matplotlib code that plots the C-alpha trace (Angstrom):
import matplotlib.pyplot as plt

x = [38.5, 37.4, 34.0, 33.6, 34.3, 31.7, 29.2, 29.9, 29.4, 26.1, 24.9, 25.9, 23.9, 20.9, 21.0, 20.5, 17.4, 19.3, 20.9, 23.6, 21.2, 19.2, 22.2, 22.9, 19.3, 17.4, 14.4, 14.7, 18.1, 17.8, 14.2, 14.7, 14.6, 11.3, 8.9, 5.2, 3.6, 0.1, -0.2, -1.6, 0.5, 2.0, -0.9, -3.5, -5.1, -3.9, -3.6, -0.3, 0.5, 4.2, 7.0, 9.8, 9.0, 5.5, 3.4, -0.4, -1.9, -5.5, -7.2, -9.6, -11.8, -14.4, -14.5, -11.8, -10.1, -6.8, -4.6, -1.3, 0.1, 3.8, 6.5, 9.3, 11.9, 11.8, 9.7, 6.8, 3.5, 0.7, -2.3, -3.6, -7.1, -9.2, -12.0, -14.3, -12.7, -15.1, -18.6, -21.5, -24.7, -27.5, -30.9, -29.9, -28.8, -25.1, -23.6, -20.0, -18.0, -16.0, -14.1, -13.9, -15.4, -15.0, -11.5, -11.5, -8.1, -7.8, -4.4, -2.6, -3.5, -2.0, -2.0, -3.4, -6.6, -7.6, -9.1, -11.5, -13.0, -16.5, -18.3, -21.1, -24.5, -25.3, -22.1, -21.2, -19.1, -16.0, -16.8, -13.7, -10.8, -8.9, -5.2, -3.9, -1.0, -1.5, -3.5, -3.1, -5.8, -6.3, -5.2, -2.7, -0.3, 2.0, 4.4, 6.0, 9.2, 8.5, 10.7, 8.8, 6.6, 6.1, 3.0, 3.4, 4.0, 2.9, 0.0, -3.6, -6.3, -10.1, -12.0, -15.7, -18.2, -21.9, -24.6, -26.8, -29.7, -32.5, -33.0, -29.5, -29.8, -28.2, -25.8, -22.1, -19.3, -15.7, -12.7, -9.7, -6.0, -3.0, 0.6, 3.4, 6.9, 9.7, 7.8, 6.1, 2.7, -0.7, -3.9, -7.4, -10.9, -14.4, -16.8, -20.5, -22.3, -26.1, -27.2, -30.7, -33.9, -34.2, -32.4, -30.4, -29.3, -25.7, -25.6, -21.9, -19.0, -16.2, -13.5, -10.9, -11.2, -8.0, -7.4, -3.9, -1.4, -1.8, 0.9, 0.7, -1.0, -2.6, -4.7, -6.9, -7.2, -9.5, -8.8, -8.1, -5.5, -3.6, -1.0, -2.0, -0.1, 3.2, 4.1, 1.1, 0.7, -2.8, -3.8, -7.0, -8.5, -11.2, -9.4, -10.4, -10.6, -8.0, -5.4, -2.8, -1.6, -2.9, -3.2, -5.6, -7.5, -8.2, -12.0, -12.0, -9.4, -10.8, -8.9, -11.6, -11.9, -12.4, -15.0, -13.9, -10.4, -11.1, -7.5, -6.3, -4.7, -7.2, -9.9, -12.6, -11.6, -10.6, -7.4, -7.5, -6.4, -9.1, -8.7, -11.7, -11.7, -14.9, -16.2, -16.9, -20.3, -22.4, -22.4, -26.2, -26.0, -28.8, -27.3, -29.6, -30.2, -27.2, -24.9, -21.6, -20.2, -16.5, -15.5, -12.8, -9.3, -6.9, -3.1, -1.4, 2.3, 4.3, 7.0, 10.0, 11.1, 10.1, 12.6, 10.6, 12.9, 12.8, 9.0, 8.8, 11.1, 8.8, 5.7, 7.4, 8.4, 4.7, 3.6, 6.2, 5.0, 1.2, 0.8, 3.7, 1.9, 2.8, 6.5, 5.6, 7.1, 7.0, 8.7, 5.9, 5.1, 1.9, 0.9, -1.3, -2.7, -5.3, -5.1, -3.9, -0.7, 0.5, 0.0, 2.1, 4.8, 4.9, 5.1, 8.0, 9.8, 9.2, 10.7, 13.7, 14.5, 13.8, 10.5, 8.3, 4.8, 2.6, -0.5, -3.0, -3.3, -6.3, -7.2, -6.2, -8.5, -8.9, -12.4, -12.5, -16.2, -16.8, -17.3, -18.6, -17.1, -15.2, -13.6, -12.7, -11.1, -9.1, -7.6, -7.0, -4.9, -3.0, -2.4, -1.2, 1.2, 2.5, 2.9, 4.8, 7.3, 7.4, 5.6, 2.7, -0.3, -3.1, -5.4, -7.0, -10.6, -12.5, -15.2, -16.0, -16.3, -18.8, -22.5, -24.3, -28.0, -30.4, -31.2, -27.5, -25.8, -25.2, -28.3, -27.6, -29.3, -29.9, -31.6, -32.8, -31.3, -27.9, -25.1, -23.1, -20.8, -17.1, -16.5, -19.7, -21.5, -20.5, -22.1, -23.1, -21.2, -24.3, -26.5, -27.4, -24.8, -22.2, -22.7, -22.6, -19.3, -17.7, -18.9, -17.7, -14.2, -13.8, -15.1, -12.7, -9.6, -10.5, -11.0, -8.1, -5.6, -4.7, -2.1, -2.7, -5.7, -5.5, -8.7, -9.2, -11.5, -12.6, -15.5, -14.5, -17.1, -20.1, -23.4, -26.3, -29.9, -31.3, -33.6, -33.8, -30.1, -29.7, -26.2, -27.5, -30.8, -30.7, -28.8, -27.8, -25.8, -24.7, -21.1, -20.3, -21.8, -20.1, -16.8, -17.3, -17.9, -14.8, -12.6, -14.0, -12.9, -9.4, -9.2, -10.4, -7.6, -5.0, -6.2, -6.0, -2.6, -3.8, -1.7, -3.7, -2.9, -5.5, -5.6, -6.9, -5.7, -6.8, -3.4, -4.6, -7.3, -5.0, -4.0, -0.4, 0.4, -0.8, 0.4, 3.3, 1.4, 1.7, 0.0, -0.9, -0.4, 3.2, 3.9, 3.3, 6.3, 9.8, 11.9, 14.4, 11.5, 10.1, 13.4, 13.6, 9.8, 9.9, 12.8, 10.9, 7.8, 9.8, 11.5, 8.2, 6.3, 8.7, 8.7, 6.0, 5.6, 8.1, 9.4, 7.2, 4.0, 4.1, 4.3, 5.4, 4.8, 7.0, 5.1, 6.8, 4.2, 2.1, 0.1, -2.1, -0.8, 2.8, 5.0, 8.0, 10.1, 7.8, 7.9, 10.6, 9.5, 11.4, 13.2, 16.5, 16.7, 16.2, 18.1, 20.0, 16.7, 15.1, 18.0, 18.1, 14.3, 14.6, 17.5, 15.7, 12.8, 14.6, 17.3, 14.6, 13.1, 9.9, 8.2, 7.0, 4.3, 6.3, 3.2, 3.4, 3.3, 6.9, 9.9, 12.5, 12.8, 16.4, 19.0, 20.9, 17.7, 17.0, 20.5, 20.0, 16.7, 18.1, 21.2, 19.1, 16.7, 19.7, 21.3, 18.0, 17.7, 21.2, 20.6, 16.9, 16.9, 18.7, 16.8, 13.6, 14.9, 14.2, 15.0, 17.0, 16.3, 19.6, 18.7, 15.5, 15.9, 15.8, 17.6, 20.4, 22.7, 23.0, 20.1, 19.9, 18.5, 20.1, 18.7, 19.7, 19.3, 21.4, 20.2, 21.6, 25.1, 24.8, 24.1, 23.3, 23.0, 23.2, 21.7, 23.1, 22.1, 23.6, 21.0, 23.5, 25.4, 28.8, 30.4, 30.4, 32.5, 30.8, 31.7, 28.6, 27.7, 26.2, 24.1, 24.9, 23.3, 20.5, 22.9, 23.9, 27.5, 28.5, 32.3, 33.4, 32.0, 33.2, 32.1, 32.6, 31.6, 29.5, 31.4, 34.7, 37.0, 35.7, 37.4, 37.1, 35.8, 35.4, 32.0, 31.9, 29.9, 27.0, 26.9, 28.0, 30.7, 32.2, 32.4, 33.8, 31.9, 32.0, 28.8, 28.8, 26.9, 23.2, 23.8, 24.0, 26.2, 25.6, 27.5, 27.4, 27.9, 29.1]
y = [3.9, 7.1, 6.9, 3.2, 4.0, 6.8, 4.4, 1.8, 4.3, 5.5, 1.9, 1.1, 4.1, 3.1, -0.4, 0.9, 2.9, 6.2, 8.9, 11.4, 14.0, 11.6, 10.0, 13.3, 14.4, 11.1, 11.8, 8.2, 9.2, 13.0, 14.2, 17.3, 19.8, 18.7, 21.2, 21.3, 24.5, 25.3, 28.6, 30.3, 30.5, 33.9, 34.7, 33.6, 31.2, 28.0, 26.5, 24.5, 21.9, 21.0, 19.9, 19.6, 15.8, 16.0, 18.7, 18.8, 21.8, 22.9, 25.4, 27.3, 29.0, 28.6, 25.6, 23.8, 20.9, 19.0, 19.8, 18.4, 15.6, 15.3, 13.2, 15.7, 13.1, 11.6, 14.0, 11.6, 13.2, 11.0, 12.9, 12.4, 14.0, 16.3, 14.6, 15.8, 16.3, 13.9, 12.5, 12.1, 10.1, 11.8, 10.2, 8.0, 10.8, 11.1, 14.6, 15.5, 17.8, 20.4, 19.4, 20.7, 19.1, 18.9, 17.4, 15.6, 13.7, 11.8, 10.2, 13.4, 16.9, 20.1, 23.3, 25.3, 23.1, 24.0, 27.5, 25.9, 23.4, 23.9, 23.5, 21.1, 22.5, 19.5, 19.8, 21.1, 24.2, 25.6, 28.5, 29.2, 27.6, 27.6, 26.8, 25.7, 23.8, 20.0, 18.8, 15.4, 12.9, 11.4, 12.0, 9.5, 9.1, 6.5, 5.9, 3.1, 3.0, 4.3, 5.0, 8.2, 10.2, 13.1, 13.7, 14.4, 18.0, 19.7, 21.8, 21.1, 22.9, 22.7, 23.4, 24.2, 23.3, 24.3, 23.4, 26.0, 23.5, 24.4, 20.8, 20.7, 23.9, 23.6, 20.8, 21.7, 19.4, 19.9, 18.4, 18.2, 17.8, 17.3, 17.4, 16.2, 17.3, 15.0, 12.5, 12.5, 11.9, 13.6, 12.7, 13.4, 13.0, 14.5, 15.7, 16.5, 19.1, 19.0, 22.5, 21.9, 21.0, 17.6, 14.3, 13.0, 9.5, 9.4, 6.4, 6.8, 9.2, 8.8, 10.9, 10.5, 10.4, 10.4, 9.8, 8.3, 7.4, 3.7, 1.2, -0.9, -0.9, -4.1, -4.5, -7.1, -8.0, -7.5, -4.9, -7.5, -9.1, -5.8, -4.1, -1.1, 2.1, 1.6, 5.2, 5.7, 3.6, 4.0, 3.3, 4.1, 3.6, 1.2, -2.1, -5.5, -9.2, -10.7, -11.3, -9.4, -7.6, -4.3, -5.1, -8.0, -6.0, -2.8, -2.4, 1.0, 1.4, 0.7, 0.8, 1.2, 1.8, 5.2, 5.3, 8.8, 7.7, 6.7, 6.8, 4.0, 1.0, -1.5, -2.1, -2.7, 0.3, -2.0, -0.4, 0.1, 3.7, 5.5, 5.5, 5.8, 5.5, 4.6, 1.7, -1.4, -1.7, 1.5, 3.4, 3.9, 6.3, 8.7, 12.1, 13.9, 17.7, 19.4, 16.4, 16.0, 12.9, 12.1, 9.8, 7.3, 8.9, 8.2, 8.4, 8.7, 7.9, 8.6, 6.0, 6.4, 2.8, -0.7, -2.0, -3.9, -2.8, 0.8, 0.8, -0.9, 1.6, 4.4, 2.7, 2.0, 5.7, 6.6, 4.6, 6.1, 9.6, 9.3, 6.7, 7.2, 5.1, 2.1, 2.6, 1.8, -1.6, -2.9, -6.1, -8.4, -11.9, -13.9, -15.5, -18.5, -18.2, -20.0, -17.9, -14.6, -16.0, -17.1, -13.5, -12.1, -14.6, -13.7, -10.0, -10.8, -12.7, -9.9, -7.4, -9.7, -10.2, -6.7, -7.5, -4.4, -5.9, -8.9, -9.8, -12.3, -14.6, -16.5, -19.3, -17.3, -16.4, -12.7, -11.7, -8.1, -8.3, -8.9, -5.4, -6.5, -4.6, -7.6, -8.4, -4.8, -4.5, -7.8, -6.7, -3.2, -4.6, -6.8, -3.9, -1.8, -4.7, -4.8, -1.0, -1.0, -3.4, -1.1, -3.7, -2.9, -5.2, -6.1, -8.8, -10.7, -10.4, -12.4, -10.6, -12.7, -16.4, -16.7, -16.9, -14.5, -14.8, -14.6, -11.1, -9.9, -11.9, -10.7, -11.5, -13.0, -10.9, -14.1, -16.1, -13.5, -15.6, -15.7, -17.6, -17.2, -14.4, -14.3, -16.4, -18.4, -16.9, -13.5, -10.8, -7.5, -4.6, -2.5, -4.8, -4.2, -6.7, -5.2, -1.7, -3.1, -5.0, -1.7, 0.0, -2.8, -2.9, 0.9, 0.6, -2.3, -0.6, 2.8, 1.3, -1.2, 1.1, -1.8, -0.7, -3.2, -4.5, -7.5, -7.8, -11.1, -11.2, -7.6, -7.0, -8.2, -6.5, -8.6, -7.2, -7.3, -7.3, -6.7, -3.6, -3.8, -3.2, 0.2, 0.8, 0.7, 1.2, -1.8, -3.7, -0.6, 1.1, -1.9, -2.2, 1.5, 1.9, -1.2, 0.0, 3.4, 1.7, -0.4, 2.5, 4.6, 2.0, 1.9, 5.7, 5.8, 3.3, 5.5, 8.7, 6.9, 5.4, 1.8, -0.3, -2.4, -5.7, -6.5, -9.1, -6.6, -3.4, -0.6, 1.0, 4.3, 4.5, 3.9, 0.2, -0.6, -4.2, -7.1, -10.6, -11.0, -14.0, -17.7, -21.0, -21.8, -25.6, -24.9, -24.4, -28.1, -28.8, -29.4, -26.5, -26.9, -26.4, -23.5, -21.6, -21.6, -21.0, -18.1, -16.5, -16.9, -15.4, -12.4, -11.9, -12.0, -9.8, -6.9, -5.7, -3.1, -3.3, -1.9, -4.4, -2.7, -3.3, -7.1, -9.8, -13.4, -16.4, -18.7, -21.6, -22.2, -24.9, -27.2, -25.3, -26.7, -30.2, -31.5, -33.4, -32.6, -31.7, -28.7, -26.9, -25.2, -26.4, -27.4, -24.2, -25.1, -28.3, -26.4, -23.2, -23.0, -23.1, -20.7, -18.2, -18.4, -18.0, -14.9, -13.6, -14.2, -12.1, -9.4, -9.3, -8.4, -5.8, -8.0, -8.8, -12.4, -13.8, -16.0, -18.0, -20.1, -19.9, -18.5, -16.9, -18.9, -22.0, -21.8, -19.1, -20.0, -19.6, -16.2, -15.0, -16.1, -14.3, -11.2, -11.1, -11.3, -8.6, -6.5, -6.9, -5.9, -2.8, -1.7, -1.8, -1.1, 2.0, 0.3, -3.0, -1.1, 0.7, -0.4, -3.9, -4.6, -8.1, -10.0, -13.7, -15.6, -18.7, -22.0, -24.4, -24.9, -21.9, -18.7, -16.3, -12.8, -9.3, -5.9, -3.0, 0.5, 4.1, 7.0, 9.1, 6.8, 6.3, 2.6, 3.0, -0.7, -4.0, -7.3, -10.6, -13.7, -17.4, -20.8, -23.6, -26.3, -28.6, -27.3, -23.9, -21.8, -18.9, -16.8, -13.7, -11.5, -8.3, -5.9, -3.2, 0.0, 2.7, 3.3, 3.6, 7.0, 6.0, 6.0, 6.1, 3.9, 2.2, 0.6, -2.9, -4.9, -8.5, -8.4, -6.3, -6.7, -4.0, -2.2, -2.4, 0.1, -1.0, 0.9, 1.1, 0.2, 2.2, -0.3, 0.9, -2.5, -3.8, -7.2, -8.8, -12.2, -13.6, -16.8, -18.2, -21.1, -24.3, -24.2, -20.7, -17.0, -14.0, -10.3, -7.3, -3.6, -0.9, 2.5]
z = [-30.0, -28.3, -30.0, -29.1, -25.4, -25.4, -27.0, -24.4, -21.6, -23.0, -23.5, -19.9, -18.5, -20.7, -19.3, -15.8, -16.9, -16.2, -18.2, -17.6, -16.1, -14.0, -12.3, -10.5, -10.2, -9.7, -7.4, -6.0, -4.6, -3.9, -4.0, -1.8, -4.7, -6.1, -4.5, -5.5, -6.8, -8.1, -10.0, -13.1, -16.2, -17.1, -19.5, -16.9, -19.3, -17.7, -14.2, -13.7, -11.1, -11.1, -8.9, -11.5, -11.9, -13.2, -14.7, -15.2, -16.9, -17.1, -19.4, -17.3, -19.9, -21.4, -19.0, -17.0, -18.8, -18.5, -21.6, -20.6, -18.4, -18.7, -17.0, -16.6, -15.7, -19.2, -21.3, -21.8, -22.6, -21.2, -22.5, -26.1, -25.8, -23.7, -21.6, -18.8, -15.4, -13.8, -14.2, -11.7, -12.0, -10.0, -9.8, -12.7, -15.0, -16.0, -16.0, -17.1, -14.9, -16.8, -19.9, -23.5, -26.5, -30.3, -30.6, -34.0, -33.8, -30.5, -31.1, -30.0, -28.8, -30.3, -28.3, -31.2, -31.2, -27.7, -28.4, -30.9, -28.4, -27.0, -23.6, -22.9, -22.1, -19.8, -17.7, -14.4, -15.2, -13.5, -11.1, -9.0, -7.2, -3.9, -3.5, -0.2, 1.4, 1.4, 4.4, 5.9, 4.7, 8.1, 11.6, 13.0, 15.9, 17.3, 20.1, 18.2, 16.1, 12.6, 9.6, 8.8, 11.2, 8.9, 6.9, 3.2, 2.1, -1.1, -2.4, -3.2, -5.2, -4.9, -8.1, -7.8, -10.5, -10.7, -13.3, -15.1, -15.2, -12.9, -12.0, -10.5, -8.5, -5.0, -6.0, -6.2, -7.4, -6.2, -7.9, -5.7, -6.8, -4.6, -5.8, -3.5, -2.8, -3.9, -6.0, -9.4, -7.8, -8.0, -6.1, -7.2, -5.6, -6.0, -3.4, -3.9, -1.7, -1.5, -0.7, -2.0, 0.0, -1.7, -1.4, -4.3, -5.2, -6.1, -8.4, -9.3, -9.2, -11.8, -10.2, -13.0, -16.8, -18.7, -22.4, -22.1, -24.8, -25.5, -24.5, -27.7, -31.1, -32.2, -35.3, -33.5, -29.9, -26.9, -24.2, -21.5, -23.8, -24.5, -22.5, -20.3, -20.3, -18.4, -17.5, -15.1, -11.9, -10.4, -6.8, -5.0, -1.6, -2.8, -2.8, -1.3, -1.9, 0.5, -2.3, -0.2, -3.4, -4.5, -8.2, -7.5, -4.8, -6.8, -7.3, -9.0, -11.7, -15.2, -18.5, -21.2, -24.9, -26.5, -29.3, -30.2, -31.0, -34.6, -35.8, -33.5, -35.1, -33.6, -36.2, -33.6, -31.5, -28.6, -27.5, -23.6, -23.5, -21.5, -17.8, -15.6, -11.8, -10.0, -7.9, -10.0, -8.2, -8.4, -5.1, -5.0, -2.0, -1.0, -0.3, 2.0, 2.0, 3.7, 3.3, 1.5, -0.2, -1.0, -3.9, -4.1, -3.8, -6.6, -6.6, -9.9, -9.9, -13.0, -13.7, -16.0, -16.7, -17.4, -14.9, -12.2, -9.4, -10.2, -10.6, -7.2, -5.6, -6.9, -5.5, -2.1, -2.0, -2.7, 0.4, 2.6, 1.4, 1.4, 4.2, 6.6, 9.2, 7.1, 8.2, 11.8, 12.6, 16.1, 17.1, 18.2, 19.4, 18.7, 22.0, 22.3, 25.8, 27.9, 31.0, 32.4, 33.9, 30.5, 29.3, 32.2, 31.5, 27.8, 28.7, 31.0, 28.2, 25.7, 28.1, 28.7, 25.0, 23.7, 22.1, 21.9, 21.6, 22.4, 20.3, 21.7, 18.7, 17.4, 19.7, 22.7, 25.6, 24.8, 23.5, 22.4, 21.8, 25.5, 27.0, 30.4, 33.3, 34.6, 31.2, 30.6, 34.1, 33.6, 30.3, 31.5, 34.4, 32.0, 29.6, 32.5, 33.5, 29.9, 29.7, 33.0, 31.3, 28.3, 26.2, 23.9, 23.8, 21.4, 20.3, 17.4, 16.4, 13.8, 11.7, 8.6, 8.0, 10.9, 11.2, 13.5, 12.7, 9.8, 10.7, 10.9, 8.2, 4.6, 2.5, -0.8, -3.6, -5.6, -2.9, -0.5, 2.3, 4.1, 2.5, -0.7, 0.7, 0.0, 3.2, 2.8, 5.8, 7.0, 9.1, 7.4, 8.8, 8.4, 10.4, 14.0, 15.1, 12.8, 14.1, 17.6, 16.8, 15.8, 19.0, 21.2, 19.6, 20.2, 23.7, 24.5, 23.0, 24.6, 28.1, 28.1, 26.3, 23.9, 21.4, 18.6, 16.7, 14.5, 12.4, 10.5, 7.6, 7.2, 4.8, 1.4, -0.8, -0.1, -1.4, 1.0, -0.1, 3.4, 3.7, 7.5, 8.3, 9.9, 8.3, 4.7, 2.9, 0.6, -2.0, -4.0, -1.3, 0.7, -0.6, -0.4, 3.1, 4.5, 3.1, 4.7, 8.1, 7.7, 6.8, 9.6, 12.1, 10.8, 10.7, 14.3, 15.2, 13.4, 15.2, 18.6, 18.0, 17.6, 15.3, 12.8, 11.1, 8.5, 5.7, 3.1, 1.4, 3.7, 3.8, 2.5, 5.2, 8.2, 8.4, 9.0, 7.9, 5.8, 5.4, 2.9, 1.4, 2.1, 2.1, 5.7, 5.4, 4.4, 8.1, 8.6, 6.4, 7.7, 9.1, 6.2, 3.7, 5.7, 5.6, 1.8, 1.3, 3.7, 1.8, -1.4, 0.1, 1.4, -2.0, -3.8, -1.4, -1.3, -5.0, -4.3, -0.5, 2.0, 4.7, 7.4, 5.4, 5.5, 8.2, 8.1, 10.3, 12.4, 14.1, 17.4, 18.1, 15.9, 13.3, 10.5, 11.2, 10.7, 13.0, 15.2, 12.1, 11.5, 14.8, 16.9, 20.3, 22.3, 21.3, 22.9, 20.8, 17.5, 18.2, 14.9, 12.9, 15.4, 15.0, 11.2, 10.8, 13.0, 11.0, 7.7, 8.7, 10.8, 8.1, 5.6, 8.0, 8.1, 11.4, 11.8, 14.0, 16.4, 17.4, 20.6, 24.4, 24.9, 23.3, 25.1, 27.3, 28.5, 29.2, 26.1, 24.0, 25.7, 24.8, 21.2, 20.9, 22.6, 20.4, 17.2, 18.4, 19.5, 16.1, 14.4, 16.6, 15.9, 12.1, 12.3, 10.0, 7.1, 7.6, 7.1, 4.0, 0.4, -0.8, -3.9, -5.1, -5.8, -6.3, -5.4, -3.2, -5.2, -2.8, -5.4, -4.9, -2.9, -2.6, -1.1, -0.8, -0.3, 1.6, 0.3, 1.5, 0.3, 3.3, 6.1, 7.5, 6.4, 2.7, 2.3, 4.1, 2.3, 3.5, 1.7, 2.3, 1.5, 1.4, 0.5, 2.8, 1.8, 2.3, -0.9, -2.3, -4.9, -7.0, -6.7, -8.4, -5.9, -7.5, -5.5, -7.7, -5.2, -2.3, -3.8, -3.9, -7.5, -7.4, -4.5, -1.5, 1.7, 2.5, 5.6, 6.5, 9.6, 12.2, 10.5, 9.1, 5.9, 2.6, -0.3, -3.7, -6.9, -8.5, -12.2, -14.8, -14.5, -10.8, -9.6, -7.3, -8.0, -4.6, -3.5, -0.6, 1.5, 2.9, 5.5, 4.8, 5.5, 6.9, 6.1, 6.2, 6.0, 4.6, 5.5, 2.8, 3.9]

ax = plt.figure().add_subplot(projection="3d")
ax.plot(x, y, z, "-o")
ax.set_aspect("equal")
plt.show()
């Protein structure tokens, strides 16, 4: 029986994705001890990047090459073969950067093979390196509430490479690595410095090349049909397509086949086991004498489990670490206004209910492109009025899905005419109008002191064949140059404390929030349907994104059609639905666009809104913490989510909903592992007295809960 009990305990731990060591040293619960270092090995032959969670090792002679990439949390070796550090294509000619060559067996790499590998005559070769503390990627500031206002800490190294070829004299390539404290994460990017007297065309930069252990072995099968390596999550700052999900927006991560891996199981050598990171469309950029160019930035997060929740927690921790501005989460209203007096009234209502910000929604009378003196003065006065009430203010601006002119719109490469862009017609950001648009926005925000910028339809990757636009030279560099302009705007906003909502994936370049994903016409459905659909959308959108990264929508007035059953106005007549919709969003830590002309119409409505906002502010820290997904809404039974944070006083907060017409009592298993409380927890219903519960060895608490009909309840874990 003793051995059976031990086996059951081990099986239980394995089921949670943990082991005896990781329960007490899990970096997702207690990351403080994982400090990043970059140093030479004792024998001086290798350079080692490590933080106790991940280790990446490089042999430095006769050329620099990665010889180990290990997940120290589970012992997994990711690397199976040595490849170049990077690759650059200059004036149409590809050149490897570093690396060692001659490895015969590519299924695995033995240390004793490394000394026998050779350098490439055509490569850029390692010259020297510089190690320094990790520097912030971009400047940012905010006066708003944020879950984290600290930049990431760690170490970085800059590796310099130079070619011995006379034709490449004056061109230096730098490979940069950053390793972060407290998380198994490494970042990599490449810069090119043109010290020559000639201009160079940088056709492409492949900033990462990794021969990774394959995820599955299949005798037949195409790369797109086969699983990609699970233990390495890749994200980069070259992502767009308005999908509002990173995996569908990524334009630079490529899992390719490896022709040198001749012992793979796949008969046609089609296993996707070679990672390359580079823009899908060639950069085609002219690098003038004296200029520098920076590649895509890649973030490589090592994961230790197939569990969806655990992987999501790791990704969310990555965002909080490398993009702390995404934890800013102001409470805002979306105002539909026709005149200035409506703006003042909305500001007054925000101040009266605890709302922190007002955004002039689409269809309102604020035009940020109008930089006439009169318009600037008017909005500066309104901004001053808002700030005097301690309310932030911002506005919506449309970029794409509009036609400017034949001279300024994106030119279709196939037709040589406007049209055929992602949004049909769209301006080119590199056109004269596009450059002016950027300048006008900055002038408007600088003069008025607006705090928030909502950009609808940023550039989604359209190629432009114009040769007369001042912001790009032609088709070849049009995507890269437009992306650079878009990113520069968002970095400017971050540096000036302007909060940015944008419907595309520019988080790593300064944006703060994206839509959680929805079908707009659903907001013409009944309030009862919207409640369930909203909870489904929140549940689905928060696997990889933190609550502060996404926003939802509540139509106070008619939107996309629908009748009286779809809207909340008059607010006092639909107060129960209004309150629950607020609680669903605030209870998830997600801000919604409450779109309409007002937040309340009666004193009772004002009290209701104020009470919900006050509740949210009281529990704001835990409500912005990570979400554990309990049960997705289906309209048939209870559904709910659970916030967890081992660092806070409230270790967890549970939101539970009953969509049925009868009260329900349910026995629910609450997974408390990520609260950091593994023996016992205290749980209270709302503001009631707490009760102590033991935690079983599956790190769960069996809890009996009552949920009112067509309502909700909430629990606090301490």
